[in-house]
Every structure is written in C-alpha cells, then in structure tokens.
C-alpha positions as a printed Julia matrix, in Angstrom:
275×3 Matrix{Float64}:
 112.19   77.85  171.57
 111.42   80.66  169.15
 111.72   84.14  170.59
 109.65   87.16  169.6
 111.7    89.5   167.42
 111.53   92.22  170.07
 112.83   89.88  172.78
 115.53   88.5   170.54
 116.78   91.93  169.52
 116.85   93.14  173.12
 118.71   90.14  174.5
 121.01   89.0   171.73
 120.95   91.67  169.02
 123.64   94.24  168.26
 121.89   96.76  170.5
 120.97   96.38  174.15
 119.77   98.53  177.02
 123.31   99.85  177.27
 123.39  101.15  173.67
 124.36  104.69  172.82
 121.49  106.94  171.63
 122.52  106.46  167.98
 122.75  102.7   168.43
 119.42  102.64  170.22
 117.76  104.46  167.3
 119.2   101.91  164.86
 118.01   99.09  167.08
 114.47  100.47  167.19
 114.39  100.79  163.39
 115.49   97.18  163.01
 112.86   95.99  165.46
 110.09   97.92  163.7
 111.16   96.63  160.28
 111.22   93.08  161.59
 107.74   93.39  163.04
 106.37   94.86  159.78
 107.96   92.1   157.72
 106.59   89.41  160.03
 103.09   90.86  159.78
 103.31   91.08  155.99
 104.4    87.47  155.71
 101.6    86.37  158.0
  99.03   88.27  155.95
 100.38   86.98  152.67
 100.3    83.33  153.78
  96.8    83.43  155.24
  94.75   81.48  152.69
  91.64   80.96  154.75
  88.3    81.05  152.92
  87.12   83.97  155.04
  89.96   86.16  153.78
  89.49   85.02  150.19
  85.83   85.9   150.28
  86.63   89.49  151.17
  89.45   90.01  148.66
  88.55   92.19  145.64
  88.44   90.37  142.32
  89.79   92.43  139.44
  87.71   92.54  136.25
  88.67   93.7   132.76
  86.3    94.83  129.99
  87.18   93.2   126.66
  85.42   93.34  123.28
  83.61   90.26  122.06
  84.68   91.03  118.48
  88.01   92.68  117.66
  89.85   92.36  114.37
  92.41   93.87  112.04
  91.28   94.61  108.49
  93.93   93.83  105.89
  94.27   94.76  102.25
  92.8    92.2    99.87
  94.86   93.49   96.98
  98.11   95.25   96.17
  97.45   98.85   95.23
  97.32  102.51   96.17
  94.94  103.77   98.85
  92.84  106.72   97.71
  90.83  107.32  100.9
  90.46  106.23  104.51
  87.04  107.41  105.63
  87.43  107.08  109.41
  89.77  108.3   112.13
  91.04  106.68  115.29
  88.31  106.46  117.92
  85.51  107.27  115.48
  82.38  105.1   115.33
  81.19  103.47  112.12
  78.18  101.48  110.94
  78.05   98.0   109.48
  78.78   97.95  105.71
  80.1   101.53  105.81
  83.0   102.09  103.34
  86.19  102.42  105.37
  89.03  102.2   102.84
  89.09  102.79   99.07
  91.75  101.87   96.5
  92.69  103.19   93.08
  91.14  100.67   90.67
  91.05  102.47   87.31
  92.96   99.62   85.65
  90.46   97.04   86.89
  87.55   99.18   85.66
  89.17   99.39   82.23
  89.57   95.61   82.19
  85.91   95.3    83.09
  84.82   97.48   80.17
  87.03   95.45   77.84
  85.64   92.14   79.1
  82.07   93.38   78.79
  82.73   94.37   75.19
  84.09   90.89   74.46
  81.05   89.36   76.13
  78.69   91.42   74.0
  80.57   90.41   70.85
  80.48   86.74   71.84
  76.73   86.93   72.47
  76.07   88.51   69.06
  78.22   85.87   67.36
  76.36   83.1    69.14
  72.97   84.6    68.26
  74.04   84.83   64.62
  75.2    81.21   64.66
  71.9    80.08   66.1
  70.08   81.85   63.3
  72.39   80.32   60.67
  71.86   76.91   62.23
  68.1    77.32   61.8
  68.8    77.79   58.09
  71.12   74.76   58.22
  73.94   77.02   57.03
  76.38   75.9    59.76
  76.81   72.79   61.78
  76.27   72.16   65.44
  79.99   72.42   66.27
  80.15   76.1    65.38
  77.14   76.79   67.58
  78.69   74.93   70.51
  81.97   76.8    70.11
  80.24   80.18   70.05
  78.25   79.21   73.15
  81.53   78.33   74.9
  82.93   81.71   73.9
  79.96   83.39   75.59
  80.54   81.39   78.78
  84.25   82.23   78.77
  83.63   85.94   78.3
  80.96   85.9    80.99
  83.4    84.24   83.41
  86.03   86.9    82.66
  83.52   89.63   83.51
  82.63   87.89   86.79
  86.32   87.6    87.76
  86.98   91.3    87.19
  83.84   92.29   89.09
  85.06   90.18   91.99
  88.41   91.96   91.82
  86.64   95.32   91.89
  84.96   94.37   95.18
  88.44   94.29   96.69
  88.88   97.95   95.8
  86.75   98.96   98.76
  86.75   97.63  102.32
  83.42   97.91  104.11
  82.88   97.56  107.85
  81.98   93.95  108.76
  80.08   95.19  111.84
  79.25   98.4   113.69
  81.95   99.58  116.06
  84.87  101.95  116.52
  88.37  102.33  115.14
  91.21  101.34  117.48
  94.15  102.22  115.25
  94.85  103.27  111.66
  97.81  101.36  110.25
  98.05  102.91  106.78
  97.55  106.3   105.09
  95.87  107.71  101.97
  98.05  107.72   98.82
 100.17  104.92  100.3
 100.88  101.87   98.17
 100.3    98.69  100.15
 100.8    95.02   99.5
  98.2    92.29   99.65
  97.32   91.19  103.22
  98.95   94.31  104.73
  97.14   95.43  107.92
  95.16   98.66  107.46
  92.72   99.19  110.34
  92.27   97.73  113.82
  88.6    97.83  114.82
  86.31   96.49  117.54
  82.64   96.13  118.33
  82.15   98.54  121.22
  78.52   97.51  121.78
  79.35   93.98  122.93
  81.76   93.92  125.85
  82.53   91.13  128.28
  84.2    90.99  131.68
  87.22   88.77  132.24
  87.91   87.77  135.83
  90.1    85.34  137.77
  88.54   83.81  140.88
  89.88   81.43  143.56
  89.35   77.88  142.38
  87.48   76.87  145.55
  84.65   79.2   144.47
  83.68   76.45  142.03
  81.99   74.74  144.97
  79.23   77.35  144.78
  79.72   79.67  141.78
  77.6    78.84  138.74
  76.81   80.23  135.33
  74.05   82.79  135.69
  75.1    84.05  139.15
  74.71   87.8   139.66
  77.29   90.18  141.12
  78.29   93.84  140.97
  81.39   95.43  139.45
  82.71   98.9   140.12
  84.63  100.32  137.15
  87.62  102.47  138.12
  87.4   104.84  135.16
  83.73  105.77  135.68
  83.54  105.4   139.45
  80.18  103.64  139.05
  78.9   100.2   139.96
  77.09   98.0   137.43
  75.08   94.77  137.68
  76.72   91.8   136.0
  76.1    88.12  135.4
  78.44   85.14  134.99
  78.01   83.74  131.47
  80.89   81.28  131.16
  83.29   79.37  133.43
  86.82   78.56  132.39
  87.76   75.03  131.35
  90.95   74.72  133.39
  92.19   75.72  136.84
  95.68   77.2   136.99
  97.51   74.85  139.4
 100.13   77.43  140.38
  97.75   80.19  141.48
  94.71   77.94  142.1
  92.61   80.39  140.09
  90.07   80.06  137.31
  89.24   82.42  134.46
  85.55   83.26  134.12
  83.59   85.45  131.71
  80.74   87.74  132.65
  78.57   90.38  131.04
  77.32   93.7   132.37
  73.53   93.8   132.37
  72.19   96.78  130.4
  73.6    99.3   127.95
  76.03  101.94  129.21
  77.56  104.2   126.59
  80.34  105.35  128.92
  81.94  101.9   129.09
  84.93  101.22  126.84
  87.07   98.18  126.15
  90.15   98.13  128.36
  88.44   99.63  131.41
  88.84   97.65  134.61
  87.45   97.53  138.08
  86.61   95.44  141.13
  83.94   92.74  141.14
  82.24   91.76  144.39
  80.4    88.49  144.89
  78.25   87.31  147.77
  80.64   84.52  148.71
  79.28   81.97  151.22
  81.56   80.62  153.93
  83.32   77.43  153.0
  82.65   74.61  155.49
C-alpha cells in the first residue's frame, strides 16, 4: 500500500512526534517540499485535452523575406547609404563601390566600337564600288560585333558597382564600412521586409482534428501589450513525435506599424473539447 507523504514522514521518517524543535522544523520542511514536488509532477503529467485547450500557445513574429546582401565584385566601398534600423525603398541605392577603372575601360571600349563601326561603314561603301571583296566586309562586321560585346560586358560590370534594395524594408545589420576593401561574395548588409510578417506557432498535434487553414484566433504581443486578430494560413507537414506538436504559420490581419520581427506573444484559440 502506498502511503501519503505526510503519513509516511510522520510514521517512518527521520522525524516523529518526539522530535526536538529543530528536528521538527526540518521535518516540516521536508514534508512541504515533498508535497510541492508531488503536485508539480501531477500537473506536469496531466495531458488531458481540457488542460491542453487552456494552455497558452507561444507565437513568434518572423519576416517573410529576410536576406543578406553580398558584394558582387572585389573592390573598395565608397558609400553605405543606410544605417542599422533605417527603412529603405525598393531599388534605393544602398552600397556604392569605387569603379573608376571600369568606367575608363568602358570609355576605351566605346572608342573601339566607334572605330570598328566607321571601318565597317567604309568597307561597305568600298564594296559598293567593288573595290574590296566580301571577306573584308564580313571581317569588319565581326569587329563591330566584338567591340559591341566588350562594351556590354563592361556595362554589366558597372552595374555591380552599386547595390540597390531588392525590396522595401529595414536594415538589420551593417557588416561592412565605407572605404573598406571587400572581396567578391563578402556579406555587406542584412535586411528584411518589415511590411510582411508571419506568426510561427507550435500547437498540440491533436488540434489537427479540428484546426484548419483559415481559422481565426487572437494573439497578444508581449512587447506592445495589445491583442491582434490573426488567421491560420499554413499547417506544418510533419508532427514532431517527441513533443507531439505541429508547426503552423499564421498572419496578423491588418497593418500595424508598431509590430517588428522578433516580437512574440501568446495566441489563444477557441479549442473545442475532444471527445
């Protein structure tokens, strides 16, 4: 037969009714600790649906688009036009490089292209007078195409001298500095789209018996102290067998400028009783 901790401690424990005052105090502390531990274990092992339906579900705000912009060329940075936390618009210049050498190459290539065009035009005129053969005309035409390709290559290289914002958002972190020489593919800026945020949540797997995409709920964000309407937009593809939980994605309905990526809170669903 299993005895209650209080009965066991009184009858068989190190302290009894004949304990000294100091021993009695120690005995009481042990009894209280045992009772608290037993209650905690009982609460932690109670997996009934009723308790699950009243547990808070933590939610985390994450950006839909987050990326790190890297250098597309090796060179020296001349300017970084944003600071950490600042907003920016799509196609706004964020980083500029020193590209004087590339611009000089472009002018040189354009000069060669102009010369090749004039030579080809002259050959066409000479051909009309039957002064040169068709081979010379074809070769001069090829020279024009080659020079034109060289100009296109250098213009493409010049586009790498400036990094524009791929979307509107905010700067998370600046990873380089003006006047710094960087290598190709070196990370420069971490950015995110702060206008499109999603909620990540983990729910008990048995909620799949009733939870569906499109269900509404409310979430209270800790940092703002406000509650917001939200909607489930995507269910996870796999249940974690260890925790019997499922990742789901939701979206807050409406635009709230005070919300930032990384904020978290408590989501509350109207959970029906499980039969």
